[in-house]
N, C-alpha and C positions, 0 to 999 in steps of 0.2 A: 653367451653363457648356452650352453647348451641342455635341452629339455624335454621331456616326452609329454604332449594332450592329449588326452580322446577328442578327438571333434566329430560331431553328427556328417556321416558323411557324403550328404548335399548341401552342410554351409563348407566343406573342406574342398569340395567341388566349384562351388562358386567361389571361394578363395582363390583359389587357383588359377579360375578362367580371370578373374579382375586383375591377378598379380600380369600371366601374359597379357591382358591389353593395355594395361597400364605400364608393360617394361620394367614392371619390377622384382622384386622375390616373392614368395609366400611368407618369407620372415618380414617383411619391409609394411608388405599388408597387414599383418596381424600385427607388430608394434604399434601401425598406428592407429588401425581399431582400437585396440587396447586403450592405447594415450587419449584419444579422443573420447571413449567412454570415464577413463576415468578422470579426464577435464572436465565432460560436462556434472559428474558428480560430485565434484570439488566446486563447481559454480553452482549448485542444489543447494548447499549446503546452509542453513540457517544463519544468518547473522544473529550478535547477541542481543537479548531483548533490551529496549533503552530503557534507561531508568529515570523516574519522573521523582523531581524533588519534591518531598512534601514537607509540611512546616505544622506546628505545634499546633495545638488549638481545641479548643471545645467541642470539635465536632460539629454538626451541621444547627445551624444556629436556630433557635426557636420561631416556630411557626412554618420553617421548611419542610415539606414533604417532598422527598425526590421522584416519590413516584407519581404525585400529583401537578403535574404541569402550572394548573390553573393556580395552585397556590402557591408555587413559584414563581410564576410570572407575577402575582399580588405582590409578594415579598421584593422583586425586584423593584415594580414602580413605587411603591413605597419609599425604599431604598432613594430611586433616581428623585420622586419627589423632594425628597429630604437633602438632595444637595444637586440642586440643577446642575445644569452645563449649559455654557453658553451657545452650546450649540443648537438647546432646544428652542431658542429666540429666533432661529431661524424660518423661514414660513417652509414649510413640506407638502410640495407639490406631488399628487397623487396621478399615478401613470399616466404622465403625460399632459393632464389636466392642470387647469389651473391652481393655485395655492388656496386660493378663497371655495375652493368645492364648486364654483358655479362652472357649467357645463361649455366647453370649449366650443369659440368660436371659429365656424367654418365659412 
């Protein structure tokens, strides 16, 4: 298809030089540049946002203040103590030391 475009004189000169150096036509150089620009733009399109499932409920549990991490931790610990996990019975070693809290033997 034939069309007329206005290009910056310096840009046109660079495009002609590139075409001559690569053994192709000015049209092919302009088509390739336009295809690359459009492909990058298409790849940059944002994906659709993720939809998270929500469930019915009465909102936040009583005593939970989402802005207060200490009170949230208290509620989680209380819940944990009410429903103990079998994993809690396992000894917990902290940072490479023995589970009973003694200093490591060197």
